[in-house]
C-alpha positions in Angstrom: -26.2 34.1 5.7 -28.2 31.0 6.4 -31.3 30.4 4.2 -34.7 29.5 5.6 -34.7 26.0 4.1 -38.4 25.6 4.4 -38.8 28.6 2.1 -36.0 27.7 -0.4 -36.3 23.9 -0.8 -39.0 24.2 -3.4 -37.1 26.9 -5.2 -33.9 24.8 -5.3 -35.8 21.8 -6.5 -37.5 23.8 -9.3 -34.3 25.5 -10.5 -32.5 22.2 -10.3 -35.1 20.6 -12.6 -35.0 23.6 -15.0 -31.2 23.6 -15.2 -31.1 19.8 -15.5 -33.4 20.0 -18.6 -31.3 22.7 -20.2 -28.1 20.7 -19.6 -29.7 17.5 -21.0 -30.8 19.5 -24.1 -27.2 20.8 -24.5 -25.8 17.3 -24.3 -28.2 16.1 -27.0 -27.3 19.0 -29.2 -23.5 18.3 -28.9 -24.1 14.6 -29.7 -26.2 15.4 -32.8 -23.5 17.8 -34.0 -20.9 15.1 -33.6 -19.1 17.1 -30.8 -17.4 15.3 -27.9 -19.1 15.3 -24.5 -17.9 18.0 -22.1 -15.5 16.9 -19.5 -16.9 16.7 -15.9 -15.1 20.0 -15.0 -16.4 21.8 -18.1 -19.9 20.5 -17.6 -19.9 21.7 -14.0 -18.7 25.1 -15.2 -21.4 25.3 -17.9 -24.0 24.4 -15.2 -22.9 27.4 -13.2 -23.6 29.5 -16.3 -27.1 28.0 -16.7 -27.9 28.5 -13.0 -26.9 32.1 -13.2 -29.0 32.5 -16.4 -32.1 31.0 -14.8 -31.8 33.1 -11.7 -31.3 36.2 -13.8 -34.5 35.4 -15.8 -36.4 34.8 -12.6 -35.2 38.2 -11.2 -36.3 40.0 -14.4 -39.7 38.3 -14.2 -40.1 39.4 -10.5 -39.2 43.0 -11.4 -41.6 42.9 -14.3 -44.4 41.9 -12.0 -43.5 44.6 -9.5 -42.0 42.2 -7.0 -38.7 42.6 -5.1 -36.0 40.3 -6.5 -34.0 38.1 -4.2 -31.2 39.5 -2.1 -27.9 38.9 -3.9 -26.5 36.9 -1.0 -29.6 34.7 -0.9 -29.4 34.3 -4.7 -25.8 33.3 -4.5 -26.6 30.7 -1.8 -29.4 29.3 -3.8 -27.1 29.0 -6.8 -24.5 27.1 -4.7 -27.3 24.8 -3.3 -28.5 24.0 -6.8 -25.0 23.2 -8.0 -24.3 21.0 -5.0 -27.6 19.2 -5.6 -26.6 18.5 -9.2 -23.0 17.6 -8.8 -22.4 17.2 -5.1 -24.4 15.8 -2.3 -26.7 18.7 -1.5 -26.6 19.8 2.2 -24.3 16.8 2.8 -21.6 18.5 0.8 -20.2 20.6 3.6 -19.5 17.4 5.6 -17.9 15.7 2.6 -15.7 18.8 2.0 -14.3 18.5 5.6 -11.1 16.4 5.1 -10.9 15.6 8.8 -14.2 13.6 8.8 -13.9 9.9 8.2 -17.4 8.5 8.9 -20.9 10.2 8.7 -23.9 8.5 10.3 -27.4 9.9 9.9 -30.3 8.6 12.0 -33.0 10.7 10.4 -32.5 14.2 9.0 -31.7 16.0 12.2 -29.5 13.5 14.0 -26.1 13.5 12.3 -22.9 12.1 13.8 -19.4 12.2 12.5 -16.2 10.5 13.4 -12.9 12.2 12.6 -9.7 10.6 11.5 -7.6 9.0 14.2 -10.3 9.7 16.8 -12.6 7.0 18.3 -15.1 9.7 19.5 -18.3 10.6 17.8 -19.5 14.2 17.4 -23.0 15.4 16.7 -23.3 18.1 14.0 -26.0 20.1 12.2 -29.0 18.6 10.3 -28.5 17.7 6.6 -32.2 18.1 5.6 -35.4 19.7 6.9 -37.4 16.5 6.9 -36.8 12.8 6.6 -38.7 12.9 3.3 -36.1 15.5 2.0 -33.3 13.2 3.2 -34.8 10.3 1.2 -35.1 12.6 -1.8 -31.4 13.6 -1.4 -30.3 10.0 -1.3 -32.5 9.2 -4.4 -30.9 12.0 -6.3 -27.4 10.7 -5.4 -28.4 7.2 -6.4 -29.6 8.4 -9.8 -26.3 10.3 -10.6 -23.5 8.0 -9.4 -22.1 4.6 -10.3 -22.5 2.9 -13.6 -26.2 2.1 -13.1 -28.9 4.2 -11.4 -30.0 2.5 -8.2 -33.6 2.8 -6.8 -34.2 3.8 -3.2 -37.9 3.5 -2.3 -40.3 1.4 -0.3 -39.8 -1.5 -2.8 -36.0 -1.1 -2.7 -35.3 0.0 0.9 -31.5 -0.8 0.8 -28.9 1.1 -1.1 -25.1 0.9 -1.5 -23.2 3.3 -3.8 -20.0 5.3 -4.3 -20.3 9.1 -4.3 -18.4 11.3 -6.7 -15.6 11.9 -4.2 -15.1 8.2 -3.6 -17.0 8.0 -0.4 -19.1 4.9 0.2 -22.8 5.4 1.1 -25.1 2.8 2.6 -28.7 3.7 3.3 -31.9 1.9 4.5 -35.5 3.0 4.9 -38.7 1.2 5.8 -37.0 -1.3 8.0 -36.1 1.5 10.5 -38.3 4.1 12.2 -36.4 6.8 10.3 -34.2 6.6 7.2 -30.6 5.7 8.1 -27.6 6.7 6.1 -23.9 5.9 6.7 -21.1 7.3 4.7 -17.5 5.9 4.9 -15.0 8.5 3.7 -12.0 7.4 1.6 -9.7 10.4 2.1 -6.7 8.8 0.3 -7.7 7.6 -3.1 -4.1 7.7 -4.5 -2.4 6.4 -1.4 1.0 4.7 -1.6 2.8 2.3 0.8 5.1 5.2 1.6 2.1 7.3 2.7 1.1 4.5 5.1 4.6 4.5 6.5 4.3 8.2 7.2 1.0 7.6 9.0 2.5 4.9 11.2 0.3 2.1 9.7 3.3 0.4 8.2 7.0 0.2 8.9 9.5 0.3 6.0 10.0 -3.4 6.5 6.3 -4.1 6.2 6.1 -2.0 3.0 9.1 -3.7 1.5 7.5 -7.2 2.0 4.1 -6.0 0.7 5.8 -4.5 -2.4 7.6 -7.8 -3.0 4.3 -9.7 -2.7 2.9 -7.6 -5.5 6.0 -7.8 -7.6 6.2 -11.6 -7.2 2.5 -11.9 -8.4 1.3 -13.6 -5.2 -2.4 -13.8 -4.5 -3.4 -11.8 -1.5 -6.5 -11.4 0.7 -6.5 -8.3 2.8 -8.5 -8.8 6.0 -9.7 -6.8 8.9 -12.7 -5.5 10.8 -15.0 -2.8 9.7 -13.2 0.6 9.3 -9.8 -1.0 9.8 -8.5 0.4 6.6 -8.7 -2.5 4.2 -9.6 -0.5 1.1 -6.9 2.1 1.8 -4.3 -0.7 2.1 -5.6 -2.3 -1.1 -5.2 1.0 -3.0 -1.6 1.3 -1.7 -0.7 -2.2 -2.6 -2.3 -1.8 -6.0 -0.1 1.2 -6.5 2.8 -1.2 -6.7 1.3 -2.9 -9.8 3.3 -1.9 -12.9 1.4 0.6 -15.1 2.0 -1.7 -18.1 -0.4 -4.3 -16.7 -4.1 -4.7 -17.4 -6.1 -4.5 -14.2 -9.8 -5.5 -13.8 -11.6 -4.5 -10.7 -15.0 -6.0 -9.5 -17.1 -4.3 -6.9 -20.6 -4.2 -5.5 -20.5 -0.4 -5.9 -17.6 1.4 -7.5 -15.2 2.9 -4.9 -11.7 1.8 -5.5 -11.1 4.3 -8.4 -7.9 2.6 -9.5 -8.2 3.7 -13.1 -5.6 6.4 -13.6 -3.6 7.5 -16.6 -0.4 7.4 -14.7 -0.8 4.4 -12.3 -3.3 2.2 -14.1 -4.1 3.4 -17.6 -5.4 0.0 -18.7 -8.0 -0.6 -16.1 -11.5 -1.9 -16.4 -14.0 -1.3 -13.6 -16.9 -3.7 -13.3 -19.9 -3.0 -11.0 -22.6 -5.4 -9.9 -26.0 -4.6 -11.6 -29.2 -4.8 -9.6 -32.4 -6.3 -11.1 -34.8 -3.9 -12.8 -38.4 -3.2 -11.6 -39.5 -6.5 -13.2 -36.8 -8.4 -11.2 -34.6 -9.2 -14.2 -31.3 -8.0 -15.6 -29.2 -8.6 -12.4 -25.5 -9.3 -12.9 -23.9 -10.5 -9.7 -20.3 -10.5 -8.5 -19.8 -14.3 -9.1 -20.7 -13.8 -12.8 -18.4 -10.8 -13.1 -15.5 -12.7 -11.5 -16.0 -15.5 -14.1 -16.3 -12.9 -16.9 -12.9 -11.4 -16.1 -11.2 -14.7 -17.2 -12.2 -13.8 -20.7 -11.1 -10.2 -20.5 -7.3 -10.8 -20.6 -6.5 -9.5 -17.1 -3.0 -9.3 -15.7 -4.6 -8.7 -12.3 -8.1 -9.2 -10.9 -9.0 -7.1 -7.9 -12.3 -7.8 -6.0 -13.1 -4.9 -3.8 -14.7 -7.0 -1.1 -15.7 -10.6 -0.9 -19.1 -10.9 0.7 -20.5 -14.2 -0.4 -20.4 -17.1 -2.9 -18.2 -15.2 -5.3 -15.3 -16.3 -3.1 -15.5 -19.7 -4.9 -15.0 -18.1 -8.3 -12.3 -15.9 -6.9 -10.3 -18.9 -5.5 -10.9 -20.8 -8.7 -9.5 -17.9 -10.7 -6.4 -17.8 -8.4 -5.8 -21.5 -8.6 -6.1 -21.5 -12.4 -3.1 -19.3 -13.0 -4.7 -15.8 -12.5 -1.7 -14.8 -10.3 -1.4 -11.5 -8.6 -5.1 -11.2 -7.6 -6.1 -9.1 -4.6 -9.3 -8.9 -2.6 -10.5 -7.8 0.9 -12.7 -9.7 3.4 -14.1 -9.0 6.9 -12.5 -11.2 9.5 -11.5 -11.1 13.2 -8.0 -12.4 12.6 -5.6 -13.5 9.9 -6.2 -17.2 10.5 -10.0 -16.5 10.9 -10.0 -15.7 7.2 -10.0 -19.4 6.3 -13.1 -20.1 8.3 -14.8 -17.0 7.0 -14.2 -18.1 3.4 -15.4 -21.6 4.3 -18.6 -20.1 5.7 -19.3 -18.2 2.5 -18.5 -21.3 0.4 -20.9 -23.6 2.3 -23.7 -21.0 1.8 -23.1 -21.0 -2.0 -25.2 -23.1 -4.4 -22.3 -25.6 -4.6 -22.4 -26.0 -0.8 -18.7 -26.8 -0.7 -17.8 -28.6 2.6 -15.0 -27.0 4.7 -12.4 -29.5 3.5 -13.0 -28.8 -0.2 -12.8 -25.0 0.5 -9.6 -25.4 2.4 -8.1 -27.2 -0.5 -9.2 -24.3 -2.8 -7.6 -21.8 -0.4 -4.4 -23.8 -0.3 -4.3 -24.1 -4.1 -4.9 -20.4 -4.8 -4.3 -18.0 -2.0 -0.7 -17.1 -1.1 -0.9 -14.5 1.7 -3.4 -13.0 4.2 -2.6 -9.4 5.2 -4.4 -8.4 8.3 -4.9 -4.7 9.2 -6.3 -3.5 12.6 -7.5 -0.4 14.3 -7.0 0.4 17.9 -10.5 1.1 19.3 -9.2 3.5 21.9 -6.9 5.7 19.8 -8.2 5.1 16.3 -4.7 4.2 15.2 -4.4 1.8 12.3 -1.6 -0.7 12.0 -0.5 -3.8 10.2 -1.4 -6.6 12.6 0.1 -9.6 10.7 1.0 -11.2 7.4 0.2 -14.9 7.1 1.6 -17.2 4.4 -0.4 -20.1 3.1 1.8 -23.2 2.9 -0.5 -26.0 1.7 -3.2 -28.4 2.8 -3.2 -31.3 5.2 -6.8 -31.8 6.3 -6.8 -28.0 6.9 -5.0 -25.0 5.6 -1.3 -24.9 6.6 0.1 -21.5 7.2 3.0 -19.6 8.9 3.1 -16.2 10.5 5.8 -14.1 8.7 5.0 -10.7 10.4 3.2 -10.3 13.6 2.3 -7.3 15.9 2.9 -6.8 19.6 1.2 -4.2 21.7 -0.9 -2.8 18.8 2.2 -1.6 16.9 3.0 -2.3 13.3 4.0 -5.9 12.8 7.6 -7.0 12.8 9.3 -10.0 11.2 8.8 -13.2 13.2 12.0 -14.8 11.9 10.1 -17.4 9.9 11.5 -17.6 6.4 8.8 -17.5 3.8 8.2 -20.6 1.7 8.2 -18.4 -1.4 11.6 -16.9 -0.5 13.0 -17.4 -4.0 10.2 -15.5 -5.7 10.3 -12.7 -3.0 14.1 -12.4 -3.3 13.8 -12.1 -7.1 11.3 -9.3 -6.4 13.9 -7.5 -4.3 13.0 -8.6 -0.8 15.6 -9.4 1.8 14.8 -10.5 5.4 14.9 -7.5 7.8 17.4 -7.3 10.6 14.8 -6.9 13.4 12.7 -9.9 14.6 9.5 -10.3 16.4 11.1 -12.3 19.2 14.2 -10.2 19.5 
């Protein structure tokens, strides 16, 4: 049974507010009594109980006033909508629950497009809100309940980036568009391994063996690719090769890597950029966080995505002995990464010229791993692995693995300059060669 949303939106909002107040009071009571906070699962279950109690009290009040209570099916749907509003993504939740969906693009409340995994085609689906105002309110609710810091989304703050509870990445804008625009990038594989990517055809066993050796040898890596190429997924898989005994610190504009895990990465600190408050103060940017990690005893530093002048601090950290660092960057090719980094560096307050940036790259970065996505089929594949070999007026590099015909890269026959370290990490050159 589908609810008439125009009738029930106010009810859902009112019940959400009432249950939220009860839940907040319960949290305070536990804290005053010295009791530990409920786990997320227990709190969600307790919220179910509170929702049922509030609905039951409303039904009794309606009967007492001689009114007909809600139909049980409608009441159950309202309860589900309230719970989704509190812990999920409201009417977006049904799309987030669909594991075949990879991207969700919303151009106003009633124009919703999805792209499914391994398919380049877009598909229009049902509305996620009754009005654009309700869509904005939904995004505001999500912004207040996710990440380390609540993030405003209003006329004074028309841009928003955050990670949803399921790991999806949301980007929203308003005011600068005729209607609010929301894009959600799904991360369906949060605990992906290199073996999983072999199974999906993204990597070959030879690719995976080399990437594993890169991590084991504590090389510094930049994972590059275009939008939606699969950079974050590959980063997660490579990070899975980091021994669980090492201390990992991640830095992100909005938390999405979710590497902290009792089995894989029990000693993991997740840092998130903090935006300024309403007075314009209190901001903590990525560059500052990268510098801060040097005092936090990291074994590995992972920067979710390099987007600006933090690249200088990242390269400085790499060149100062912070080996084994990983980051991602947007670029059109593996060698194009060097110019992309140089562009970011010259825009920074230091305004580093290209030559100085290239020296930093040569002194800190060891490998560029480039991942691509076939625009016609949606298939993701390892395009190339480039080794940084030094500096001579520009960055010297050699192609170790390279793709042909949009298939996963094969060994070019070039022997890596870091062969000794890779061999010690268990790598042996594969039998097949790119030019065979």
